C-alpha positions as CSV (number, residue, x, y, z in Angstrom):
1,M,20.5,-13.2,-16.3
2,A,21.8,-13.5,-12.3
3,I,21.2,-10.3,-11.7
4,L,17.5,-9.9,-13.0
5,L,16.7,-13.1,-10.9
6,Y,18.4,-11.2,-7.8
7,Y,15.9,-8.0,-8.6
8,I,12.8,-10.4,-9.2
9,K,13.7,-12.0,-5.8
10,L,14.0,-8.6,-4.0
11,A,10.8,-7.2,-5.9
12,A,8.8,-10.0,-4.3
13,V,10.4,-9.7,-0.5
14,L,9.4,-6.0,-1.0
15,A,5.7,-6.7,-2.1
16,A,5.2,-9.5,0.4
17,A,6.6,-7.0,3.4
18,L,4.1,-4.2,1.7
19,L,0.9,-6.5,1.8
20,L,2.2,-7.3,5.3
21,G,2.3,-4.1,6.5
22,R,-0.9,-2.6,4.9
23,W,-2.8,-5.8,6.4
24,Y,-1.4,-4.9,9.7
25,D,-2.3,-1.2,9.4
26,Q,-6.2,-1.8,8.2
27,E,-6.5,-4.1,11.3
28,R,-4.5,-1.3,13.5
29,K,-7.0,1.1,12.5
30,K,-10.1,-1.0,13.0
31,L,-9.1,-1.7,16.4
32,K,-8.5,2.2,17.2
33,A,-11.5,3.1,16.1
34,K,-13.7,0.9,18.4
35,G,-11.5,2.2,21.2
36,E,-9.3,-0.8,22.0
37,P,-5.5,-0.5,23.4
38,W,-2.9,-0.1,21.0
39,L,-1.1,-3.2,22.6
40,K,-4.0,-5.4,21.1
41,S,-3.1,-4.8,17.2
42,W,-0.1,-6.9,18.0
43,L,-2.7,-9.9,18.7
44,T,-3.5,-10.1,15.3
45,V,-2.8,-12.4,12.8
46,P,-0.6,-9.9,10.7
47,G,1.2,-8.6,14.1
48,I,1.8,-12.0,15.3
49,L,3.3,-12.7,11.7
50,I,5.4,-9.5,12.0
51,I,6.4,-10.6,15.5
52,I,7.5,-14.2,13.8
53,I,9.7,-12.8,11.1
54,L,11.1,-10.3,13.3
55,C,12.2,-13.3,16.0
56,L,13.4,-15.4,12.8
57,L,15.9,-12.4,11.7
58,I,17.1,-11.8,15.0
59,F,17.8,-15.8,15.8
60,L,19.0,-15.9,12.1
61,R,21.3,-13.0,12.8
62,I,22.7,-14.9,16.0
63,Y,23.2,-17.9,14.1
64,I,25.0,-16.5,11.6
65,S,27.5,-14.6,14.0
66,D,28.0,-17.4,16.1
67,N,29.1,-19.7,12.5
68,L,31.3,-16.7,11.8
69,H,33.0,-16.6,15.0
70,V,33.7,-20.3,15.4
71,R,35.1,-20.5,11.7
72,M,37.3,-17.5,12.3
73,M,39.2,-19.1,15.2
């Protein structure tokens, strides 16, 4: 039962990532059709969400590695 719950959680995260990626791609294509610079796509809502998620993952990685290092000492 625990394995089934794990796979359901995994599928939910993958579906959310897929939806966010498709949303970002649609916004990027709209801006590209208008002739806007490529950096402007990161200033849209999905682009900002992606940046925030990446920053959270980086800080989480740093936090976990620092805590593991302290526990080992």
